C-alpha positions in Angstrom: -12.6 3.8 -37.8 -10.2 1.5 -36.4 -9.8 1.0 -32.5 -7.0 2.8 -31.1 -5.1 1.3 -28.1 -3.7 3.6 -25.5 -1.2 2.9 -23.0 -2.6 3.6 -19.5 -1.8 3.1 -15.9 -4.1 2.0 -13.3 -3.7 4.1 -9.8 -1.9 1.0 -8.3 0.7 1.0 -11.2 1.1 4.8 -10.8 1.4 4.3 -7.0 4.3 1.4 -7.6 6.0 3.7 -9.9 6.1 6.6 -7.4 7.2 4.2 -4.8 10.0 3.1 -6.6 11.4 6.3 -7.2 11.5 7.2 -3.4 14.6 7.1 -1.4 15.1 4.7 1.4 14.2 7.2 4.0 11.2 8.6 2.1 10.1 4.9 1.6 10.2 4.2 5.3 8.3 7.5 6.2 5.7 6.5 3.6 5.3 2.9 5.0 5.1 4.4 8.6 2.4 6.7 7.4 0.4 4.1 5.9 1.0 1.5 8.9 -0.6 4.3 11.3 -3.4 4.8 9.0 -4.0 1.0 9.3 -3.9 1.0 13.1 -7.4 0.7 15.0 -7.2 4.0 16.4 -6.8 5.8 13.2 -10.3 5.1 12.0 -12.0 5.4 15.2 -11.9 1.6 15.6 -13.3 0.6 12.4 -11.4 -1.5 9.9 -8.9 0.3 7.8 -9.7 1.8 4.6 -8.5 -0.2 1.4 -6.6 2.5 0.2 -4.2 2.6 3.2 -4.0 -1.3 3.3 -2.6 -1.3 -0.2 -0.3 1.5 0.4 1.1 -0.4 3.2 1.5 -3.6 1.2 3.1 -1.7 -1.7 5.5 -0.1 0.6 6.4 -3.6 2.3 6.8 -5.2 -1.3 9.4 -2.4 -2.2 11.2 -2.3 0.9 11.6 -6.3 0.5 12.6 -5.8 -2.9 15.4 -3.4 -2.0 16.7 -5.4 0.8 16.3 -9.1 0.2 17.2 -11.5 3.0 16.9 -9.0 5.9 14.9 -9.5 8.9 11.4 -8.7 9.1 11.3 -4.8 8.9 9.3 -2.5 11.3 6.7 -2.2 8.7 5.8 -5.7 9.3 4.9 -5.5 12.8 1.2 -4.5 12.0 -0.9 -6.7 9.8 -4.0 -5.3 7.7 -5.8 -8.2 6.2 -8.7 -8.3 3.9 -10.9 -9.1 6.8 -10.0 -5.9 8.6 -11.0 -3.8 5.5 -14.2 -1.9 5.7 -17.0 -4.0 4.0 -17.8 -1.0 1.8 -14.7 -0.9 0.2 -13.8 -4.6 0.2 -15.7 -5.0 -2.9 -14.5 -1.9 -4.7 -12.2 -2.0 -7.9 -9.0 -0.3 -8.3 
């Protein structure tokens, strides 16, 4: 039996597609929620979860894609780097 190739999407690709369909207002709301979840207070002073860091990064990328050449947005005021991610999640695959 020959191998059948199926077309599938990873979770990150599906998230990117969902974000692209959002209005600007929905994108800002989504980005602010992700930004809030990356704050130190959201996780009892522990590093943010990888999922929230990825969501914030995707929201920023989409905002910059839609608004090239604009000044840094309000979503860029908080930085979630890989060193801030919880160690148990940093090595997980998406």
